[in-house]
Residue, then its C-alpha position, 0 to 999 in steps of 0.5 A: m499498500d502506498l503511503n501517502q493515500l493514508s488519510p486517518y479519521i480520529r473516531v475517539a480519542w480520551d484519557d480513560t482510567i479504569y480500576p480494579p477489578v474490571s477488565i474488559k472482556e473479550r470483544a472485536l472492534f469495526d475499526y482500529e484502536l491505539l492504546y497507550v499504556k500511561s499507567g498500571e499493568i495489563r494481560v491482553k489477549i489477542e487472537n491466541q497471543t498473551y502480551h504483558g502491557i509495562p507503561g510505555d507500552i503501545f497496543l494496537f488492535k485491529p479490525r476484528q481481532h478478539h481481544s481481552i484486557d486484564l489489570l494486573n497487581n491489584k492496581p488502576l490502569r491509565q489507559p489514554h486511547i484512540h479508535f480510528d480508521l486509516i483511510y476516511k470514508t464516507d460512512s467513517p462518522m457513523i462507524k460506533t465502538s464495538f463491545n462486543p465479540i463477532r458471536a454476539m453481533t447481529d448480521q447489521e453489525s458484522s457488515l460494520f466492520r474495516e478493512d485491515i490495510t496494515a498488513q499491505m504496509p512495508n514491515p506492518l506494525p504488530n500488535h505490542i510495540r515497546v518503543q523506545k523513546p514513549i514519551v515522543l508518542e505519548k506527547l501526540i497521544f495526549n495533543i490528539i486527545h487534546e484536540h478532541e476534548n477541546k473541539h476547536p476550530y478545525y480540531e479535526t484537520t488538526a488531529k489528522g495531521l498529529f495522528l500522522q506524525l504518530w503513526a510514522q513514528l510507530m513504523r519508524e520504532h518499529h523498524w528499528s526495534s527489528n533491527a537489534a544490530l541498528m539498536t546496538n549501534w544506533i549512537q554510532l550512526d546518529r553520529v555520522k548523520t550529524y557529521l554528514s549535516h555538519n559537512s555539506d559544505k564538501e565530499v566525504t568518503l565512506d573511509e571517512l564515515s566508517k571511521v566516524a562511526n568505528l564500524s567496517k566499512y561494510y557492515f557500516c553501510r549495510l546498516f545505514k542504509t538498512a537505518f535510513g533507508v539510503g546510503p550515507i553516500q546518497y544521503h549526504l548528497m541528498i543534503r547538499l542538494e537540499n541546501a543547494k535549492r535552498m540558495i538557489q530559490f532564496t538568493d542571488i548567489p550564481i549558481k555556478e558559485i553555489a555549486s562550488q560552496l557546497g563542494f562539488q568539484s565543478i558545474h557539470s557535475f552539481s548540474r549531473s548530481f541535480r539531474i539524477m536526485e530531482g530530474v530537474p537542473p538546478s536552473y529550474y529553483r531559481n526565482r521561482g517562490 
């Protein structure tokens, strides 16, 4: 699935606390639900899998999935959560939250299930996500809840934008956490990214970057591409060309001088890089406000 097609509809967003001995009995949802464990511990059963949830964890319940939640250690569960469709449809505002298992639903209720499109996405999100930086996700979740509670003008558009950030951050966390080598070497990779940003005015070599990372050249290249989707030299070129575009568009510096300031060997190599990466010559961005 093309992720550019995502146009989420936030159905419900609230910060809720449930207290022992209450539990959430087995049910199946018409839509998606994202539950954040703010405090408390829970045992979550989804289909035939059982998970242990602790503060900072995310649970993603998908349409038709039977699930139940039990509180542990006789402590309350604070569970900010969001019900949503990943793609808005004309009937999205009319779909309600389900509290029943499929076997207890009427035929009319059974027709309300949304299509689960997550399986069509690259590296689809699992039901249980233990994130490395929960504070980032927590802030986005509470901002979405705030928008829905206050309902200021255009709150639905604002909440949609926040949710897209949340979803992207979840995919990013899952992408990184699913590769143990990335997590082990993340500090080195981040050091290289910073180095590339601070050296956008010159060319760099793989030997140079592997020394910055303190990793073998082959291993470093493979890890970098896994983490960021492109190799380190291409990533560096993208940074340089983004800087070039800003300089061409918002200054009167001659294009040949911009190429020199960004460390390109000649105006020809500069133009060639632009055509390969952008599909247009550098002059395309001159005086285009």
